[in-house]
N, C-alpha and C positions, 0 to 999 in steps of 0.2 A: 796532381801534387801529392795525393796521398800514397802513391806507388813510388814515385821518384823522390820525395823527400817526406817520409811518413812522420819522423819526429818533429820536424819543423812545423809541418802542416797541424798536427795535433796540438803542438805547444801554441801556435798562434790562434788556434781555435779555443783553445782554454783560456788564454788571455783576453780574447773578445767576450767570451761568456763571463768572465770575471768582471770585467768592465761592466757590462750590460747589467749583470746582477747586482753590483756594487752601486751603480747609478739608480737601480730600482729601490735598493733597499734604502737609499738616503732619501729617495723621493717619497717613499712611504713613512720613514721614520723621522724625518726633519719636519719642523715647522716651516711653513712657506717663507718665512721672512730670514732663515739660516741659508748661507751659500753652501753649495756642495763643497765637500772636502776633497779636491782633486788628488792631494797627496795620498789620501786613503785610497783612492781609485787607482792611483799609479801602483801602490804596494799590492793591491789585489791583481792587477794586470801582470806585474812581475811574477807572482806567485803563480799565476795560470801560466805563463810563458817559461819560467825557468824551473819550477819544481813539478806542478801537477801534470802539465802535458807530457814531458817526457816519461815520468813516473808511470802515467796511465799506460803509455806505449809498451814500456817494458813489462808492467805488471800483466796486461792481457796477453802479451806473447808468453811470459813464462807460465801463466795459467793454462794456455793452450797445449803447452809442452807437457806439463806435469800432469794434467787431466785432459787429454784430447776427448773429444766427443761432446755431443749435445743431449745426450740422453738425460732423463730426470735425475737420476742419481748422481751422475757427473756435475750436473747444474748446480744440484744442492751443495755438492761439495765445494763448488767454486764459490758460491754464495757463502758458505760458512767460513771459508779463509778470508774473503773480502771483509766480513763483519768483524772477524776476530783478529786478522793481521793487518791489511791493507788500511782499512778504515780508521781503526784506532791510531796507527802510526801516523797517517797523513793528518788526522785531526790535531795531534800532538805538534806536528811540525808546522801546521797552518797557525794556530794558536801562539806557538812559541815564537816563530818568525816575525809575524805580525806585530806582538808585544815588543819585541826586541828593535823592530824598526820604528817603534813608537817611543823608544828611549826606556823601555822598563829592564831592570836589572834582572838577576837570575832569580832573586828572592820573590819579586813580584810576579815574574812569569810563572814560578811555582804555585803562587797564590792563585793566579788566574786560571791555571790548570785544575787546581783543586775545586775551584768555584764551578768552573765552565764545562770541564771534559766529560763528566758523567752525565749531565744533562742532555748535551750535545749527542753523546753516543746513544743515550736512550731515544732520543727523537730520531738519530739515524736508522735504528733498528726498526722503526715505524715507517720509513720512507724508502731506504734503500733495498731491502730484499726484493719488492716488486720490480724495481728498476734492474736489478742485476739479474732477476730470473728472465726478463725479457732480453736483456743484453746477452747473456750466456747461452741461452736456449735458441734464439732465432737470429742472431747477428753474426756474420762472418768476423773472424778475429781481426782483420785489417781495419774493420769499421767500429769495432767495439768500443775504443776509445771516444770517437766522435759521437757515439750513441749515449754513452756514459755521460760525456761533457753536456749533451742536449738535456738529460735528467737532471745533471748537476745545477741548471739554471736556477731553479726553485730552491734547492738546497743551499745554492751559494748566496741567495737573497737573505736566507736565515744566518748562514755562516759569517758573512759580512757584518750582519747586525751583532751577532755575538761578539764578533772581534772588536767592534767598536764600543762595547760598554766600558764604563769607568774601569779604572784599576781595581783589582780587588784588594779588600783590606788584608794587612798582614797580621792582624790579630788570629 
């Protein structure tokens, strides 16, 4: 399926990883007496299916076109672009989309981004460079989104937790 339907395969894989990560996040974060929030899980599944899966496919293909090769310098350049372009953009999209689907208005979304974006990005800088190095250096481009998705399981547990925080104060 990865060769005949690459975008669909990567999208479905992303969706399943987001489902598993969200259920894990809820298992860790909820008191045992509270029920699972399946609407939240559905939001995460939709994000993986409709946004992350397709963008990962096109991002990794774009990176391999503009920076072909797997030497150390090229790998470091790809990592830098991921940390400065793709990661921040997708984090803003994730928080904004999730907040909007929870009924937050533009002012509330901006307040959430002000509160959560920088800490999330700083944590990402501690996690993603190692993952990106392995992915860009050792994995063929057609499998890079799937490997990145595998790494994203732990990250997604964290992201779904962050996305589930109460609305940010507008003050």
